[in-house]
Each structure stands twice: as structure tokens, then as C-alpha cells.
C-alpha positions as a Markdown table, in Angstrom:
| # | Residue | x | y | z |
|---|---|---|---|---|
| 1 | Met | -12.3 | -6.2 | -1.0 |
| 2 | Ser | -10.4 | -9.2 | -2.6 |
| 3 | Asn | -10.9 | -10.7 | -6.0 |
| 4 | Ile | -10.7 | -14.5 | -5.9 |
| 5 | Val | -10.5 | -16.6 | -9.5 |
| 6 | Phe | -11.2 | -20.2 | -8.6 |
| 7 | Ile | -9.4 | -22.4 | -11.5 |
| 8 | Asn | -10.8 | -25.8 | -11.6 |
| 9 | Gly | -10.5 | -28.5 | -13.1 |
| 10 | Tyr | -10.2 | -32.1 | -13.8 |
| 11 | Pro | -6.2 | -33.8 | -14.1 |
| 12 | Ala | -5.1 | -33.0 | -18.1 |
| 13 | Ser | -7.3 | -30.4 | -18.5 |
| 14 | Gly | -5.7 | -27.8 | -19.4 |
| 15 | Lys | -5.2 | -25.8 | -15.6 |
| 16 | Thr | -1.3 | -25.9 | -16.0 |
| 17 | Thr | -1.5 | -24.4 | -19.2 |
| 18 | Leu | -4.2 | -21.8 | -18.4 |
| 19 | Leu | -1.5 | -20.8 | -15.6 |
| 20 | Arg | 1.3 | -20.5 | -18.0 |
| 21 | Glu | -0.2 | -18.1 | -19.7 |
| 22 | Leu | -1.3 | -16.1 | -16.9 |
| 23 | Lys | 1.9 | -16.2 | -16.3 |
| 24 | Lys | 2.9 | -14.9 | -19.2 |
| 25 | Gln | 0.8 | -12.4 | -19.6 |
| 26 | Gln | 2.5 | -11.0 | -16.2 |
| 27 | Val | -1.2 | -11.4 | -14.0 |
| 28 | Ser | -0.3 | -9.1 | -11.0 |
| 29 | Ser | -1.7 | -12.0 | -8.1 |
| 30 | Pro | -0.3 | -14.6 | -6.3 |
| 31 | Ile | -1.3 | -17.8 | -8.2 |
| 32 | Val | -1.4 | -21.0 | -5.5 |
| 33 | Ser | -0.9 | -24.1 | -7.4 |
| 34 | Lys | -2.2 | -27.8 | -5.2 |
| 35 | Asp | -0.5 | -29.4 | -7.1 |
| 36 | Glu | 2.9 | -27.4 | -6.5 |
| 37 | Ile | 2.1 | -27.8 | -3.1 |
| 38 | Lys | 1.7 | -31.5 | -3.1 |
| 39 | Glu | 5.2 | -32.0 | -5.1 |
| 40 | Gln | 7.0 | -30.3 | -2.9 |
| 41 | Leu | 5.6 | -32.5 | -0.4 |
| 42 | Phe | 5.6 | -35.2 | -1.9 |
| 43 | Gln | 9.3 | -34.8 | -2.5 |
| 44 | Leu | 10.7 | -32.9 | 1.3 |
| 45 | Leu | 8.6 | -36.2 | 3.2 |
| 46 | Ala | 9.4 | -39.3 | 0.4 |
| 47 | Val | 6.0 | -40.4 | 1.2 |
| 48 | Ser | 4.1 | -42.4 | -1.3 |
| 49 | Thr | 1.0 | -41.1 | -2.8 |
| 50 | Lys | -0.9 | -43.7 | -3.3 |
| 51 | Asn | -0.6 | -44.3 | 0.4 |
| 52 | Asn | -0.7 | -40.6 | 1.4 |
| 53 | Gly | -2.8 | -38.9 | -1.4 |
| 54 | Lys | -5.8 | -37.8 | 0.8 |
| 55 | Gln | -3.5 | -36.5 | 3.5 |
| 56 | Leu | -0.6 | -34.6 | 1.0 |
| 57 | Asn | -4.0 | -33.4 | -0.6 |
| 58 | Glu | -6.0 | -32.4 | 2.5 |
| 59 | Leu | -2.7 | -30.5 | 3.9 |
| 60 | Ala | -2.4 | -29.1 | 0.2 |
| 61 | Ile | -6.2 | -27.8 | 0.9 |
| 62 | Arg | -6.0 | -26.5 | 4.0 |
| 63 | Leu | -2.5 | -24.8 | 2.9 |
| 64 | Met | -4.2 | -23.0 | 0.6 |
| 65 | Cys | -7.6 | -22.0 | 2.5 |
| 66 | Gln | -4.0 | -20.1 | 4.5 |
| 67 | Gln | -4.0 | -18.3 | 2.1 |
| 68 | Leu | -6.8 | -17.5 | 1.0 |
| 69 | Asp | -7.8 | -16.3 | 4.2 |
| 70 | Glu | -4.4 | -14.1 | 4.2 |
| 71 | Ser | -5.9 | -12.6 | 0.7 |
| 72 | Leu | -9.1 | -11.9 | 1.7 |
| 73 | Arg | -7.6 | -10.1 | 5.3 |
| 74 | Ser | -5.7 | -7.9 | 3.4 |
| 75 | Gly | -7.6 | -7.1 | 0.8 |
| 76 | Thr | -5.1 | -8.4 | -2.0 |
| 77 | Pro | -6.1 | -10.5 | -5.2 |
| 78 | Leu | -5.5 | -14.5 | -5.7 |
| 79 | Ile | -5.8 | -17.0 | -7.7 |
| 80 | Leu | -5.7 | -20.5 | -6.3 |
| 81 | Glu | -5.7 | -23.2 | -8.9 |
| 82 | Ala | -6.4 | -27.0 | -8.4 |
| 83 | Asn | -8.7 | -30.3 | -9.4 |
| 84 | Phe | -11.7 | -28.6 | -6.2 |
| 85 | Lys | -14.6 | -30.6 | -5.4 |
| 86 | Pro | -17.0 | -28.6 | -3.5 |
| 87 | Ile | -18.6 | -31.8 | -2.0 |
| 88 | Tyr | -15.8 | -31.8 | 0.0 |
| 89 | Asp | -14.0 | -28.4 | 0.2 |
| 90 | Gln | -17.0 | -25.9 | 0.2 |
| 91 | Ser | -17.9 | -25.6 | 3.5 |
| 92 | Arg | -14.2 | -24.4 | 4.9 |
| 93 | Phe | -13.6 | -21.7 | 1.8 |
| 94 | Glu | -17.8 | -20.8 | 2.5 |
| 95 | Gln | -16.5 | -19.5 | 6.4 |
| 96 | Leu | -13.7 | -17.3 | 5.1 |
| 97 | Phe | -16.1 | -15.6 | 2.5 |
| 98 | Gln | -18.5 | -15.0 | 5.9 |
| 99 | Lys | -15.2 | -14.4 | 6.7 |
| 100 | Tyr | -14.7 | -11.6 | 4.4 |
| 101 | Glu | -16.4 | -9.7 | 1.5 |
| 102 | Ala | -15.0 | -10.5 | -1.7 |
| 103 | Asn | -15.2 | -10.7 | -5.8 |
| 104 | Ile | -15.3 | -14.6 | -7.3 |
| 105 | Met | -14.6 | -15.6 | -10.4 |
| 106 | Gln | -14.9 | -19.2 | -11.1 |
| 107 | Ile | -13.2 | -21.4 | -13.9 |
| 108 | Leu | -13.9 | -25.1 | -14.8 |
| 109 | Ile | -11.9 | -26.6 | -17.1 |
| 110 | Thr | -13.3 | -30.1 | -19.0 |
| 111 | Ala | -12.4 | -32.2 | -21.6 |
| 112 | Pro | -14.5 | -35.7 | -22.6 |
| 113 | Val | -12.7 | -38.3 | -21.3 |
| 114 | Glu | -10.9 | -40.4 | -23.5 |
| 115 | Val | -9.4 | -36.7 | -23.7 |
| 116 | Leu | -8.5 | -36.4 | -20.0 |
| 117 | Ile | -6.5 | -39.6 | -20.0 |
| 118 | Ala | -5.4 | -39.5 | -23.7 |
| 119 | Arg | -3.6 | -36.4 | -22.3 |
| 120 | Asp | -2.6 | -37.9 | -19.2 |
| 121 | Ala | -0.7 | -40.9 | -21.0 |
| 122 | Gln | 1.1 | -38.8 | -23.0 |
| 123 | Arg | 2.4 | -36.4 | -20.4 |
| 124 | Trp | 4.0 | -39.9 | -18.4 |
| 125 | Gln | 5.3 | -40.9 | -20.9 |
| 126 | Ala | 7.3 | -38.0 | -22.2 |
| 127 | Gly | 8.5 | -37.8 | -18.6 |
| 128 | Glu | 6.0 | -34.3 | -17.2 |
| 129 | Arg | 4.2 | -36.3 | -15.0 |
| 130 | His | 5.8 | -36.4 | -10.8 |
| 131 | Glu | 5.7 | -39.2 | -9.5 |
| 132 | Gly | 3.5 | -38.3 | -6.8 |
| 133 | His | 0.5 | -38.3 | -9.0 |
| 134 | Gln | -1.6 | -41.9 | -9.9 |
| 135 | Pro | -2.1 | -41.9 | -13.9 |
| 136 | Leu | -5.4 | -41.6 | -14.8 |
| 137 | Asn | -7.6 | -44.5 | -16.8 |
| 138 | Met | -11.3 | -44.9 | -16.3 |
| 139 | Asp | -12.2 | -46.8 | -13.5 |
| 140 | Thr | -10.4 | -43.7 | -11.5 |
| 141 | Ile | -11.1 | -41.1 | -13.3 |
| 142 | Tyr | -15.0 | -41.9 | -12.8 |
| 143 | Glu | -14.6 | -43.2 | -9.0 |
| 144 | Thr | -12.3 | -39.5 | -8.2 |
| 145 | Gln | -13.0 | -37.0 | -11.1 |
| 146 | Ile | -16.4 | -36.9 | -13.0 |
| 147 | Asn | -19.4 | -35.2 | -11.1 |
| 148 | Val | -17.0 | -34.2 | -8.0 |
| 149 | Val | -15.1 | -31.3 | -9.7 |
| 150 | Glu | -17.5 | -28.9 | -10.4 |
| 151 | Leu | -17.6 | -25.7 | -9.7 |
| 152 | Phe | -18.7 | -24.1 | -6.4 |
| 153 | Thr | -22.3 | -22.6 | -5.6 |
| 154 | Phe | -20.7 | -19.7 | -3.9 |
| 155 | Lys | -23.4 | -16.4 | -4.3 |
| 156 | Asn | -22.8 | -14.0 | -7.4 |
| 157 | Ser | -19.3 | -15.4 | -8.6 |
| 158 | Ile | -18.6 | -14.9 | -11.9 |
| 159 | Ser | -18.2 | -18.2 | -13.1 |
| 160 | Lys | -17.5 | -20.0 | -16.9 |
| 161 | Thr | -17.4 | -23.8 | -17.8 |
| 162 | Val | -14.5 | -24.4 | -20.8 |
| 163 | Asn | -14.4 | -27.3 | -22.6 |
| 164 | Ser | -10.7 | -26.7 | -23.2 |
| 165 | Ile | -10.7 | -29.0 | -26.7 |
| 166 | Glu | -12.7 | -26.2 | -27.6 |
| 167 | Val | -10.3 | -23.1 | -27.2 |
| 168 | Ala | -8.1 | -22.2 | -30.4 |
| 169 | Asp | -6.1 | -19.6 | -29.0 |
| 170 | Gly | -3.7 | -21.2 | -25.9 |
| 171 | Tyr | -6.1 | -19.4 | -23.4 |
| 172 | Lys | -5.1 | -16.1 | -24.2 |
| 173 | Lys | -9.0 | -14.7 | -23.8 |
| 174 | Leu | -9.4 | -16.6 | -20.8 |
| 175 | Ala | -6.1 | -15.4 | -19.3 |
| 176 | Thr | -6.9 | -11.7 | -20.2 |
| 177 | Asp | -10.4 | -11.8 | -18.8 |
| 178 | Ile | -8.6 | -13.5 | -15.5 |
| 179 | Ile | -6.1 | -10.3 | -14.9 |
| 180 | Lys | -8.9 | -7.5 | -15.9 |
| 181 | Phe | -10.8 | -9.2 | -13.0 |
| 182 | Ile | -8.0 | -9.0 | -11.1 |
| 183 | Ser | -7.3 | -6.3 | -11.9 |
| 184 | Gly | -10.3 | -4.6 | -10.5 |
């Protein structure tokens, strides 16, 4: 039985920081990140995110589902990271969990909207945001993220919601908890 971790959260909430800590602690599981997939597709296909964002999102989620299917089939652990939207993504993942048994951990990373927008602006100014991303603003974050990015309703999953502004240790403890879960 596979141990599967979903790391979910708003843009600029701290998902990438958590992934860095997991890698620093040498997590033994593969990590699949939606943004990493989208950025590669954006560069390879030379498309506009404004015009092709939904298609790139859909393709990235499909590739993540394919990787999840392989992990579940082979009984290997996997970490999936994205700004998952259960309203759109729940059924496709649920189908896989009906086909295979798994232990599931979900992490939802949040922060106040003002903090998300400020962090995103800092990333743009520092040149850290990929051109495939759209800058956050109050309208877009409410339209595309708030009340849509949330925990999945998987049965018997371990779920944690973390407000990233309250994380004082750089995600060290949370990464350790994830590694213990992944390791079984």
C-alpha cells in the first residue's frame, strides 16, 4: 500500500519552501510539483499563460494523476504539490483511490490574502517568479483561489492545515512528520 502526500495551498503560501525543507531532509519519495511541470511546458511550447493557463493546468494535473497511478500500482510513496482545487480535481484522484488502497496525508498551507499578495510581489521584484505565472492581485486571488483551494474529502486521510505565517521553524517539524508518514 502506498503512502501518498498532497501538499496543497494558495500561490505564495509556502508550498515551495516546504518542498525545499523536504529535499534538505532527504525525503526518500519522489516529489511531483504542478508548477515545475507547467514551467517546463511553458518553455517547451512557448505559449502564453494568459491564453493557455487552463490547458497547461489540465495537462499538469493529468500528468500528476498518471504518476499517482504508477505509484499506487507499484506500492511506492509519492508527494504531489499544487494549488489543488477539489471542486475540479477530487473525482480524478478519487477514481485512483477506489482502484488502489493508500494511506493519504494532506497538508493545506494558508496565509492571509494580504500576505500572499505581498509575497508574490516580492518574488516578482526579485525575479523569482517564472513568466508562466500571473501576478496575484485581490481580484484574481478571490476569483481563482479563495474557497476553491481546500482539502480533499478523501476517506481516512490525515489532514493538517498550516498557516504559514505561524511557522517559526522553516517547516522542519512538518517536513519531519511528512517523512515519517512517507516512510511508513
